[in-house]
C-alpha angles and dihedrals in degrees: 000000000000114000120220110262142161113240114207123207130202117275119231141138118269134181097186135062116281137205134189116213125207110202122192114226112199131177133171127015107329099160110152140153092217119101096220114191145169130210118230116202119187114211110283093359139096123277124256123209118229116194094199097178092069101023120065095199139021121189118208118203127177119239089261095032088249131154111287116221098185141003125197112224115202133173102240101170118112088204101060094095091053101043119108127187140190111269091245092063118112122175129180138160118235112202123208104195125213103341122176106271097230133112104174145029090249091057091047092051091047092053092046091050092050089052090049092048090053091049091050091050090050089050091053091049091049092047093048090052091048087055092051089051091053091039091053094051093045095052092042083058090045090055091051092043093051089057104037109021097091093041090074092047097048101056119126092254093052092051090048088051091053090050091051092046091052091053094043099045097082094054093044090052091050091049091054091052097043123122099215125107095245092104130031120223095266091051090049091052092050090051090047090055089049089052095052089045090060087067090068090065090065125188125310089243090061089067102047134072122233090267092056097254117131117263120244121215087262090055091048094049094042138253092286091064095060100071089046094052090043092050093050095041091052089067091056104059119136094266092051093049091051091049093047089051094049093046091048092053091052092046093050091053090048092052092047089051093048091051091050088052090053091052092045091046092052090052093047092047095043095109090059097038095051113094 
């Protein structure tokens, strides 16, 4: 008779499929007509019948081929109470808990590739969210820039500077082209760079609308730019930024975990991967 009992296996981390094998160990004369069996029930899963008298081994796998923490063993044969054996018969079940569920190098490589594919997918997801975080910040800046950029460049002092630069530019140019010994060649080159830089200031009229109001970046780029900037900026409001950041943190953790599984899987599968 086999009493009902819960068998408990070791707990450890695994990145690869597992299996638990029940091996019948038989010595002596165990000849019988009775199909004795037990039912093996992994925690939270359906039971599996093992007719151990006629089957030397039974492999138990979880539904997801995961690590099994416990298995209930129960005698489920209606013939147990009637079975009689020679006095030399000895029968036992040897349990090999949570072994790597691999039988060949090809299987090991396939499992490792699956782990790597998952890690690669996690990396893509993380990188996409990192882009969204950067994108959100960039277009939040773009929205602010489109409203405020030209305000700083259309102050009275800036327009006065442009007027002065326009008046001073000819004499600066002449100085850079002069043939006297006041400046050496390096100094003339620096002054020439300064002269050409003055052009970036533009004319005061470049920065004002027809009605005299200062242009915004949208005005400067044209009316067609406004809906584009608005559309992109709408995706970077405070709520979206916070969500992108939160999602990125989760994705980064998931990628790190997937990479750890690849490394653990490579270690577990080493006996099959080594030439």
